[in-house]
C-alpha positions in Angstrom: 59.7 136.6 49.0 57.7 133.4 48.8 56.4 131.9 52.0 58.3 128.9 53.3 55.9 126.0 53.6 56.3 123.2 56.1 56.9 119.8 54.5 54.0 117.4 54.8 54.1 114.7 57.5 53.8 112.2 54.6 57.1 113.5 53.1 58.9 113.2 56.4 57.6 109.6 57.0 58.5 108.7 53.4 62.0 109.9 53.9 62.4 107.7 57.0 60.9 104.8 55.1 63.3 105.3 52.1 66.2 105.4 54.4 65.2 102.1 56.0 64.7 100.5 52.5 68.1 101.8 51.4 70.1 100.6 54.5 68.3 97.8 56.3 69.4 94.1 55.9 67.4 92.1 53.4 66.1 89.6 56.0 64.8 92.4 58.2 63.0 94.1 55.3 61.4 90.7 54.4 60.3 90.1 58.0 58.7 93.6 58.2 57.0 93.2 54.8 55.6 89.8 55.8 54.4 91.4 59.1 52.5 94.1 57.2 51.0 91.4 55.0 49.8 89.5 58.1 48.1 92.6 59.4 46.3 93.0 56.1 45.1 89.4 56.1 43.9 89.7 59.7 41.0 91.8 58.6 41.6 94.3 61.4 40.7 97.3 59.2 37.2 95.9 58.7 36.8 95.1 62.4 37.7 98.7 63.4 35.2 101.3 64.4 34.2 103.3 61.3 32.7 106.7 60.5 29.2 106.8 61.8 29.9 104.5 64.7 29.6 105.5 68.3 33.0 105.9 70.0 33.4 103.6 73.0 33.8 105.5 76.3 37.0 105.1 78.3 39.0 106.4 81.2 42.8 106.1 81.1 45.8 107.4 83.0 47.8 110.2 81.4 51.6 110.5 81.6 51.5 111.8 85.2 48.9 109.3 86.4 45.8 111.4 86.3 42.5 110.0 84.9 41.4 111.2 81.5 37.8 110.4 80.4 36.6 110.7 76.8 33.2 112.0 77.7 34.6 114.7 79.9 36.7 116.0 77.0 33.7 115.8 74.6 31.9 118.3 76.9 34.6 120.8 75.8 34.5 120.1 72.1 35.3 117.4 69.5 38.2 115.1 70.2 41.0 114.0 67.9 41.9 110.5 69.1 45.1 109.1 67.7 47.1 105.9 68.5 50.9 105.5 68.3 52.8 102.3 68.8 55.3 103.6 71.3 58.2 106.0 72.0 60.5 103.4 70.4 58.9 103.9 67.0 60.6 106.7 64.9 57.5 107.1 62.7 55.4 107.7 65.9 57.8 110.3 67.2 57.8 112.2 63.9 54.0 112.1 64.0 53.7 113.2 67.6 56.1 116.1 66.9 54.1 117.2 63.9 50.9 117.0 65.8 52.4 119.2 68.5 53.3 121.7 65.9 49.7 121.7 64.6 48.2 121.7 68.1 47.2 125.4 68.0 45.4 124.9 64.7 43.6 121.8 66.1 42.5 123.8 69.2 41.5 126.7 67.0 38.7 124.5 65.7 37.6 123.9 69.3 39.0 120.4 69.4 41.3 118.6 71.9 43.9 116.0 71.0 44.4 112.7 72.9 47.1 110.3 72.0 47.0 106.6 73.1 49.7 104.0 73.3 50.0 100.6 75.0 53.1 101.8 76.8 53.3 101.8 80.6 52.7 105.3 82.1 56.4 105.9 82.9 57.3 105.3 79.2 54.5 107.6 78.1 56.0 110.2 80.4 59.3 109.7 78.7 57.7 110.1 75.3 55.8 113.3 76.4 59.0 114.9 77.8 61.2 113.8 74.8 58.8 115.4 72.3 57.8 118.3 74.5 54.1 117.4 74.0 51.4 119.7 75.3 48.5 117.4 74.7 47.3 114.3 76.7 49.4 111.1 76.2 47.4 108.2 77.6 48.5 104.7 78.6 46.2 102.0 77.2 47.9 99.2 79.1 46.8 95.9 77.7 45.3 97.6 74.7 41.9 97.5 76.3 40.6 100.7 74.6 42.3 99.7 71.4 40.4 96.5 71.5 37.1 98.3 72.1 37.8 100.3 68.9 38.8 97.1 67.1 42.3 98.3 66.0 44.5 95.7 67.8 46.5 93.1 65.9 49.2 90.5 66.9 52.7 90.8 65.6 54.2 87.9 63.6 56.7 85.9 65.5 59.6 87.2 63.4 58.7 90.9 64.0 57.9 90.3 67.7 61.3 88.7 68.1 63.0 91.6 66.4 61.2 94.1 68.6 61.9 92.2 71.7 65.6 91.7 70.9 66.0 95.3 69.6 64.4 97.4 72.3 62.4 95.1 74.8 58.8 95.6 73.6 57.6 93.6 76.6 59.3 96.0 79.0 57.7 99.0 77.3 54.2 97.6 77.4 54.4 95.5 80.6 53.1 92.4 79.0 54.2 89.6 76.6 51.1 89.8 74.3 53.0 91.1 71.3 49.9 93.1 70.4 50.0 96.6 69.0 47.4 99.1 67.7 47.1 100.4 64.2 48.3 103.9 63.9 44.6 105.0 63.7 43.2 108.5 64.0 39.6 109.3 64.7 37.6 112.6 65.1 34.8 112.2 67.5 32.0 114.9 67.7 30.4 116.1 70.9 27.6 113.5 70.5 30.2 110.8 70.7 30.0 109.8 67.0 33.0 109.2 64.8 33.1 111.7 62.0 36.5 110.9 60.6 38.6 107.7 60.6 42.1 107.1 59.3 42.8 103.4 59.2 45.8 102.0 57.5 47.7 98.7 57.7 51.1 100.3 57.2 52.3 102.0 60.3 54.5 104.2 58.2 51.4 106.0 56.9 49.6 108.4 59.2 46.7 110.9 59.1 48.0 114.2 57.7 47.4 117.0 60.2 46.1 119.2 57.4 43.4 116.6 56.7 42.5 116.4 60.4 42.1 120.1 60.5 40.0 120.2 57.3 37.8 117.5 58.8 37.3 119.5 62.0 36.2 122.5 59.9 33.3 120.4 58.5 31.9 119.6 61.9 28.6 121.4 62.7 
């Protein structure tokens, strides 16, 4: 019998995207398309930390309120640092679930996984419990760490209004900034240097876990 292979994360995300394109109202699709175009024009990708850069240090609260410090995790091994927009984002939940499935393979390479979001800690806890996550989910309230990594952008007014009316973005994040992070993923080696960077304007595209694991295998 042939081995059953897991679908790629990309195929799962594309299916979600195709469903949206097939069923969403035209005006909503237009607002979201213009939102992505605005992110592209903002130049945030070029401003973001890149391969070869030193990763900014940080200490953040995890889902149960404990401090998590990057440098302390780097003493144990490389760190996979990934951002998600919030527990309200279906693409983020698909990605978090898939990362949980691959956590053993990430840890087998000696690495630890840290996920960051601008959500308040209580909402991060909900995300952790909902997806049964066994890795650290950290609250970057006010996007302070995201700003240090250069990956924060401001939503267009149309998208911000849709998010606020649809699920209360301000309530999730505890502010009215209408700022979100790119769905970026970095691999940071034990010297604190970025060895891998996934930076993409479109939040429906994410780092493929297999690519993350392959990148970890190349670390010395």
